[in-house]
N, C-alpha and C positions, 0 to 999 in steps of 0.2 A: 807408252801413253801416260802412265802415272809416274811422277817423280818421287813421290813419297811412298813409304811402305805402310801397310796396315797390319801390324802384328797381331792385334786382337782378332780381326776377321780371319786371319790365317790360323790362329790358335783355335778358334771356335770350330772352324771347318775340320781341322785336324782331330780335335777331340771327338766330334761326331763320327768321323770316318773310322777312327781307332776303336771306338765303342762298338760300332757296327761290325767291324772285322772280328773283334773278340767274340761277340755274340754269335756271329755266323759260324764260328768254329765249334760252338757249344750246342747249337740247335737251330731251329727255323725261325728267322726273324719275322716271317709272315704269319706265325702262329700266335694267336691272341693270348693263350694261356702261358706260353713260354715268355712272351714279352711282359705279361703281368708279373711273372715271377722275378723279372729283372728290372722292375721300376717303371713300367708303363702306368698310366693314370686310369683309375677305375673309381668312379664316384662313391659307390658303397664302401670301398676300402677306406677312402678319405673320411667320410662322414661317420661311419660306424666302427671302423678299426683304428682311426687316428693316424693313418699312413699319409701324413701331410707332405712328406718328402716327395711323394709321387708328383706333386705339382711342379717340382723342379726337375727330377730325374727324367720324367717323360720327355723333356725338351731335348734330350740328347739321344733319344732312341728313334728308330725308323723302321717301318714295316716294309722290308724288302729293298733291293738295290735301287729300283726306279724312284721310290719315295725319297731315299737318301740323296740321289744325284740331283733330282729336281730342286730339293731344298738347298743343297750345297751350291748349285749353280746360281740360284737367286741370291744366296748369302754372299758369294764371291763378287758378283756384279754390283749389287747395291750396297752391301755392307762396306765394301772398300771405299765408296764415295762418302758414305755417312761418317765413317771413322775419321776421314780427313776433315770433315766439316765440324764435328763435335769434339774431337780429341778422344783418346783411348778410354779414359776413365768415364766420361759422360756416355760414351758409346756402350760400354759394358753395362752401365746402370740402365740405359734405355733398353738394351737387348733383353736383359734378364727380367726387368719389370714388365715389359711388353709381353713376354712369354708367360709370365705369371698371371697378368691380367687376362690374357686370352684363355688360359686354363681355368681361371675362376669364373669367367663368363660361361665357358663350356659346362662347368660343374653346375652353375646355377640353372642353366637351360635344361640340363638333364634332370635335375631335381624337379623343375616345373613340369616337364613333359613326362616324368617317370619312365624314361627310356634310357638305359645305361649301356655303354659300350666301352671297351678298352681302347684308349687313345694314346698316341705318341707322335712326336715330331717337333721340328723347330719352326713350323710355319707360323705359329702365333708370334714368336719373336721376330721372324722375318717380315711379317705384316707390320710389326712395330717399326721396322726400318723403313718400309714403304710409306707408312703414315708420316714419319719424321721427314723423309725426303720431300714429300708433298708440301709440308709446311715450309721447309727451307727454300724450296723452289719458289713458293709464293713470296717469300721475303727477299728473294734475289732476282726479281724481274722475270720470274717464270722459268728459271733454269737452275740445275745443279749439275755441273760438269756437262755431260752429254745428254742429261735427262731434263725434260721440261715438265711443268706441272700437269699439262694435258696428257703427256705420255704416262706419267705416274698414275694419274686418275684413271686413264684407260686400262693400265695394267691391273689396278685394283678391281675395276669393273669386270674385266675379262676373267680374272681369277675367281671372283665371287660368283660370276655366272657359271663357271665350270663347276664350282663347288655345289651350287644349288641344283644343277642338272645332273650331278654324278652322285653315286652312292658311296658311303664310307668316308665322306669329307666333313671335317669338323668346322662348319662355317662360323659357329659362335666363337671359336678360338681365333679365327681369322679376323672377325669384326672387332673382338675385344682387343686383340693385339694392335690392329691398325689405329683404333681410337686412342689407346694408351700411348702409342708411339707419337701420334700427333700432339697429344697433350703434353707429353714429356719434352718434346722438341720445343714447344712454346716456353717451357720453363728453363730448359738447359741451353738452348741455342743463343749465342751472342755473336752478332756480326760486328766486326771492327769497323766502325763508321769513320775512323780517322784515316784509313787506307784508301788510296785511289782505287777505282773499280778494277783497273787492269792489274794492279798489284795484288788485289784480293784474288783474282783469278789465277795469277801465277803461283801464289802461295798454296791454293787449294790443289792445283795440279802438281 
């Protein structure tokens, strides 16, 4: 289906899986205290203990196998297409900053609500990918590869609905990541207007 490789998407998925396997041999990845000891995000740690690195390290940790596989499947399917559209360097920047933005909004929400929980996962960054794909689809007559703008918007809506009706889901990180991804795509995405439409499609695929 795809004629181009997506080395960064593969590398990100590999890092997440390797980290999960290493931690699985050391303890329970579904245990909040264990995850906190290995880099999960906890707002009081960041604000009062200066553990700012947790804003980044938590992006590569997952609570259990199902959490990991759900995120890696989404990363593989959507990250692959976005890396082709943006190029590797811009893709990495968008992924990391979307994840950071999602975590910062999550932190701000917890401070406002005064309710704190240990959090981890790549979903903020993955929502950044979804937000970016939505913008690029709008720029390309409603499609990016096999995905349409309506399909991407539906995916965002379904995922947010699942988060709002389920416990233990960090919706602030999802929303922050999606908004950051959309904004960064506006800044980073450049369509080659000199290419014929068919040629553009061939290069992307």
